[in-house]
C-alpha atoms as one frame of an Amber mdcrd trajectory, in Angstrom:
protein
  86.452 109.448  82.880  82.769 108.949  83.792  81.232 105.648  84.791  79.134
 105.746  81.621  82.249 106.137  79.491  83.874 103.353  81.471  80.935 101.091
  80.688  81.362 101.788  76.985  85.082 101.086  77.310  84.321  97.667  78.748
  82.407  96.642  75.607  85.454  96.203  73.335  87.246  94.497  76.199  84.405
  91.999  76.500  84.466  91.451  72.748  88.212  90.935  72.938  87.785  88.286
  75.600  85.213  86.539  73.451  87.052  86.704  70.137  90.766  87.028  70.888
  92.273  83.833  72.221  95.625  85.434  72.966  95.764  85.522  76.760  98.503
  88.158  76.761  96.427  90.502  74.591  93.401  90.022  76.827  95.506  90.686
  79.929  96.756  93.924  78.383  93.184  94.962  77.560  92.085  94.264  81.118
  95.061  96.259  82.411  93.836  99.265  80.423  90.341  98.727  81.806  91.798
  98.480  85.325  93.547 101.818  84.837  90.374 103.593  83.733  88.298 101.961
  86.465  90.725 102.923  89.235  91.114 106.444  87.913  87.321 106.848  87.693
  86.248 105.220  90.950  88.638 106.967  93.356  87.019 110.432  92.996  83.564
 108.843  93.289  84.240 107.227  96.660  86.659 109.727  98.230  83.925 111.775
  99.908  82.284 108.602 101.202  85.546 107.480 102.793  86.071 110.909 104.376
  82.495 110.910 105.692  83.119 107.578 107.413  86.400 108.673 108.956  88.833
 107.193 106.460  90.968 110.283 105.893  94.333 111.713 106.797  95.934 115.133
 106.937  98.641 115.990 104.446 101.385 117.071 106.838 103.618 118.468 104.113
 101.127 121.180 103.156 100.771 124.486 104.979  97.063 124.143 105.725  97.118
 120.371 106.483  94.343 119.526 103.976  92.107 116.527 104.654  92.622 113.756
 102.094  90.749 110.478 101.619  92.801 107.525 102.841  92.879 103.769 102.187
  92.328 104.243  98.455  94.469 101.164  98.028  91.220  99.321  98.720  89.739
 100.699  95.493  92.846  99.825  93.491  92.910  96.346  95.025  89.222  95.664
  94.407  89.502  96.761  90.776  92.576  94.564  90.405  90.847  91.516  91.844
  87.810  92.199  89.660  89.753  92.138  86.400  91.813  89.173  87.586  88.603
  87.241  88.251  87.421  88.085  84.735  90.724  86.802  83.403  90.533  83.386
  85.124  89.090  81.413  82.169  91.168  83.140  79.485  94.426  81.118  79.706
  92.377  77.922  79.561  90.514  78.701  76.341  92.690  76.204  74.393  91.516
  73.446  76.705  87.881  74.406  76.328  88.327  74.426  72.560  89.917  70.953
  72.862  92.940  71.905  70.794  95.718  71.522  73.322  96.306  71.950  77.001
  97.800  75.138  78.438 101.235  73.632  78.812 101.492  73.397  75.053 101.749
  69.608  75.042  99.275  67.124  73.699  98.564  65.770  77.177  95.654  63.348
  76.870  94.031  61.149  79.439  93.205  57.446  79.004  90.159  58.314  76.906
  92.028  60.697  74.604  90.538  63.851  76.148  92.889  66.816  76.765  93.895
  66.965  80.424  92.918  70.136  82.234  95.965  71.993  83.675  94.837  71.897
  87.295  98.275  72.931  88.548  98.244  76.179  86.577  94.735  76.995  87.765
  95.726  76.203  91.349  98.731  78.523  91.160  96.629  81.346  89.755  93.896
  80.974  92.375  96.399  80.639  95.227  98.067  83.861  94.117  94.704  85.628
  94.095  93.849  84.233  97.529  97.106  85.530  99.002  96.534  88.924  97.392
  92.959  89.091  98.660  94.115  88.158 102.159  96.777  90.863 102.158  94.346
  93.458 100.805  91.904  92.621 103.596  94.582  92.661 106.298  95.952  95.957
 104.974  92.550  97.609 105.212  92.076  96.218 108.717  95.419  97.768 109.638
  94.301 101.124 108.228  91.102 101.002 110.273  92.338  99.741 113.656  96.049
 100.712 113.392  97.599  97.362 114.307 100.916  97.582 116.145 104.090  96.917
 114.171 105.126  93.893 116.199 101.838  92.247 115.202 101.246  93.394 111.641
 104.738  92.519 110.473 103.672  88.863 110.654 100.408  89.280 108.730 102.014
  88.493 105.342 103.161  85.170 106.790  99.519  84.164 107.188  98.532  85.535
 103.781 101.279  83.652 101.922 100.375  80.185 103.268  98.035  79.327 100.323
 100.728  80.420  97.884 103.449  78.323  99.514 101.179  75.287  99.772 100.401
  75.384  96.059 104.075  75.966  95.283 104.905  72.826  97.252 102.404  70.609
  95.428 103.221  71.989  91.961 106.859  73.121  91.700 108.424  72.047  95.008
 111.794  73.234  93.696 113.900  74.013  96.765 117.417  73.929  95.361 119.665
  76.808  94.391 122.375  76.897  91.753 125.769  77.619  93.288 127.788  80.244
  91.359 130.868  78.785  89.682 133.436  80.648  91.865 131.915  79.116  95.005
 131.662  75.544  93.803 134.062  73.304  95.632 134.073  75.515  98.726 132.925
  73.597 101.789 132.149  70.676  99.511 129.388  72.538  97.643 128.036  70.920
  94.509 126.418  72.544  91.491 123.019  72.333  93.189 122.303  72.748  96.890
 118.905  71.658  98.153 117.731  73.960 100.943 114.603  71.967 101.668 112.269
  73.650 104.129 114.677  76.585 104.436 113.691  77.616 100.921 110.075  77.944
 102.047 111.295  80.063 104.936 113.094  82.241 102.410 109.936  82.664 100.305
 107.880  83.495 103.397 110.521  86.056 104.376 110.269  87.550 100.880 106.512
  88.000 101.343 107.041  89.674 104.717 109.795  91.913 103.395 108.083  92.936
 100.151 104.869  93.980 101.892 106.613  96.030 104.584 109.646  97.433 102.750
 107.738  99.904 100.577 105.736 100.997 103.607 108.812 102.437 105.340 109.725
 104.603 102.341 106.606 106.713 102.634 105.223 110.043 103.766 105.249 112.107
 100.561 102.725 112.426  97.771 103.232 109.674  95.213 106.324 108.114  96.770
 104.833 104.656  97.366 103.186 104.609  93.948 106.300 105.594  92.025 108.336
 102.869  93.728 105.736 100.272  92.808 105.447 101.578  89.252 109.187 101.290
  88.632 109.592  97.899  90.329 106.498  96.465  88.658 107.615  97.719  85.243
 111.077  96.207  85.704 109.597  92.845  86.701 107.216  92.945  83.739 110.018
  93.722  81.271 112.114  90.919  82.743 109.297  88.382  82.394 108.382  89.460
  78.859 112.030  89.165  77.862 112.216  85.678  79.342 109.040  84.661  77.523
 110.594  85.873  74.270 113.993  84.180  74.599 113.470  80.994  76.588 113.397
  77.635  74.875 111.934  75.913  77.927 108.154  75.660  77.911 107.727  75.480
  81.685 109.932  78.561  82.156 107.834  80.419  79.601 104.614  79.436  81.373
 105.966  80.517  84.755 106.900  83.959  83.445 103.559  84.280  81.661 101.776
  83.754  84.982 103.888  86.577  86.407 102.946  88.781  83.443  99.258  88.079
  84.032  99.627  89.285  87.623 101.789  92.314  86.811  99.963  93.880  83.856
  96.688  94.675  85.692  98.701  95.749  88.728 100.490  98.388  86.677  97.120
  99.487  85.321  95.620 100.125  88.762  98.879 101.665  89.998  98.940 104.260
  87.218  95.277 105.073  87.838  95.901 105.426  91.570  99.134 107.386  91.107
  97.408 110.024  89.003  95.346 110.945  92.071  98.126 110.352  94.593 100.700
 112.505  92.791 101.494 115.971  94.119  99.261 117.638  95.188  97.664 114.416
  96.368  93.905 113.963  96.305  94.058 110.579  98.035  96.315 108.349 100.112
  96.755 104.642  99.483  97.328 103.727 103.109  98.756 100.435 104.291  96.135
  98.754 102.111  97.942  99.732  98.921 101.509  98.998  99.988 100.604  95.580
 101.416  98.685  94.685  98.277 101.521  95.935  96.052 104.242  94.125  97.969
 102.327  90.850  97.898 101.841  91.247  94.139 105.617  91.360  93.675 106.055
  88.336  95.935 103.352  86.340  94.126 104.824  87.171  90.714 108.320  86.246
  91.871 107.330  82.963  93.516 105.015  81.720  90.768 107.364  83.035  88.075
 110.346  81.438  89.846 112.491  84.584  89.888 112.456  85.572  93.545 116.104
  86.626  93.495 115.390  88.977  90.595 112.631  90.566  92.688 115.213  91.277
  95.379 117.617  92.703  92.780 114.989  95.259  91.805 114.261  96.074  95.455
 117.814  97.011  96.446 116.732 100.539  97.559 114.156  98.941  99.858 116.768
  96.514 101.208 119.165  99.410 101.803 116.438 101.456 103.483 115.606  98.566
 105.812 119.244  98.022 106.804 119.769 101.777 107.118 116.702 102.041 109.371
 117.635  99.114 111.627 119.156 101.240 114.439 115.799 102.991 114.796 113.530
 100.052 113.975 115.154  97.884 116.652 115.278 100.589 119.303 119.010 101.351
 119.422 118.197 104.925 118.384 114.974 106.738 119.211 112.339 106.064 116.558
 109.510 108.619 116.320 106.152 107.544 114.912 106.656 109.651 111.780 110.109
 109.835 110.205 108.897 111.602 107.086 110.450 114.912 105.967 109.117 118.209
 107.264 107.850 121.261 105.429 109.694 124.567 105.685 106.746 126.950 105.545
 108.969 129.866 104.531 110.639 128.255 101.516 107.945 125.716 100.642 110.591
 122.988 100.471 110.721 119.730 102.371 113.695 119.153 104.636 115.185 116.289
 106.591 113.792 115.512 110.023 116.113 114.828 112.916 116.153 112.708 116.045
 117.834 113.447 119.367 120.833 111.320 120.340 121.213 112.636 123.884 119.528
 109.581 125.456 120.986 107.095 122.986 122.992 104.278 124.553 126.627 103.594
 123.566 125.725 100.792 121.142 123.308 103.058 119.295 125.896 105.835 119.145
 128.437 103.360 117.799 126.032 102.504 114.971 125.562 106.185 114.183 129.329
 106.653 114.230 129.774 103.861 111.678 127.178 105.491 109.428 128.942 108.825
 109.889 132.262 107.336 108.789 130.488 105.979 105.702 129.016 109.447 105.006
 125.504 108.069 105.386 124.251 110.306 108.182 124.365 113.976 109.129 125.361
 114.237 112.799 125.078 117.435 114.809 127.738 117.690 117.531 128.263 119.928
 120.521 131.021 122.369 119.452 132.585 122.263 122.926 132.416 118.589 123.884
 132.045 117.067 120.398 129.247 114.882 121.747 126.517 113.750 119.392 123.382
 115.856 119.757 121.173 114.739 116.877 121.150 113.131 113.446 118.763 112.834
 110.548 116.103 110.142 110.739 117.463 107.005 109.128 115.371 106.685 105.981
 116.283 106.803 102.312 114.138 109.909 101.811 115.958 111.832 104.543 119.327
 110.623 103.261 118.552 111.968  99.783 117.597 115.303 101.357 120.888 115.311
 103.279 122.940 114.581 100.162 121.116 116.750  97.636 119.562 119.390  99.858
 115.989 120.554 100.503 113.618 120.636  97.554 109.941 120.646  96.719 107.872
 117.639  97.694 107.322 116.649  94.062 111.061 116.766  93.343 111.822 114.781
  96.496 109.446 112.078  95.265 111.105 112.119  91.850 114.486 111.627  93.531
 113.187 108.427  95.079 111.784 107.370  91.712 115.062 108.061  89.907 116.962
 106.162  92.595 114.626 103.212  92.138 115.045 103.378  88.363 118.848 103.478
  88.547 118.983 100.436  90.796 116.510  98.548  88.619 118.778  99.206  85.629
 121.739  97.993  87.675 119.614  94.982  88.598 119.194  94.160  84.918 122.957
  94.433  84.467 123.502  92.060  87.377 120.790  89.672  86.197 122.016  89.360
  82.622 125.683  90.251  83.041 126.860  88.730  86.292 124.611  85.705  85.814
 126.494  84.807  82.645 129.826  85.249  84.415 128.819  83.122  87.392 127.153
  80.407  85.305 129.050  80.763  82.013 130.256  77.158  81.899 126.691  75.930
  82.207 125.606  78.145  79.322 128.612  77.364  77.138 128.435  73.626  77.702
 124.683  73.592  77.282 124.423  71.691  80.528 121.972  74.016  82.199 118.986
  71.738  82.249 115.419  72.775  82.831 115.691  71.593  86.430 118.738  73.792
  87.021 117.181  76.830  85.372 113.978  76.686  87.392 115.399  78.564  90.350
 118.577  80.043  88.949 117.438  83.647  89.208
């Protein structure tokens, strides 16, 4: 799509913003615009990025083609642009002096509708955290910050978000599942206090880094984000449709406003990043994407649901721990390798000859669980090597070598299956664990705020 065509596309969107006072409809329109903008701008700037040294070599192709990198910056800038355009839209009812955004007839002493400053603050804080993470991700792409430093960058970026959460929601309790009530004197609600803020900060750190360690193939980061983002969007839309609590509805609507444009830019980016890739997102994209999930979960008050949909990323992190923490040798790149004869991608392996006993014990446990392929000396039975401990390599071990596109689809299908299981857990197990609250109608708004 040309820039001229994109300009014409923006006209009906602008008219929609002016005439349609349905914030959800406007957000959807801007998401479509974000898709077209991302899809159009990436080819326009790719050569510029390559000229200025922002490129990488596609290691899973025979000729190692040069591909523009850090295209997550384009996706992120488009996203922030449409989100800035969207800022006044949810507050149109206030400007029209009909009602405030919360849906109540909140009036001040003079009978003037009160502006929903808290909602605006949450929205702007989310954008500030996203902008910070986008900037830090691009800095990482440019100067290649060491892992022990960059893993803490999301902690800095999430401070505005947590501050606004504290002065608006400040809900720090959790609802104890029915089977565990009475154990250790636990009540229905347990207030975690400052520990809950530590948990939310940890979510921001995890979400921004977890997708980054399932990487190395064309489209693999994008397809993870597309599936997770879609699952979160469906969950929030469903909650908006069924909830009878106004504040819960508003919280999920904020999440929807963040997720819709994100899916738009992700689809636009993924069309260029899919096999054979014409661009790489770099750390810029995965940091921006992970922070989007964290922002939606925190402002939408469903952080535990975010984790339910990121079970493959949680598994991959735990599975990678022996290498990430130095118990087993960890090469810089743990991505699959190309078999130039067959054209398929295969697992990569790491030597265990210098691995200490504790590291070998970890590998042995994984071997007993059928989660690792260990090569042993036929004479001494000593461990010689094993596959690199990533989800991608594990799928190649279990299902065999395949083309790069199919290997990416395997990751996508795995993500989809676990998101579906996440829905089952969210709406099946939740009823079992909290059924008395639902049946007795005693689940108050305060209890529901951080239930899932």
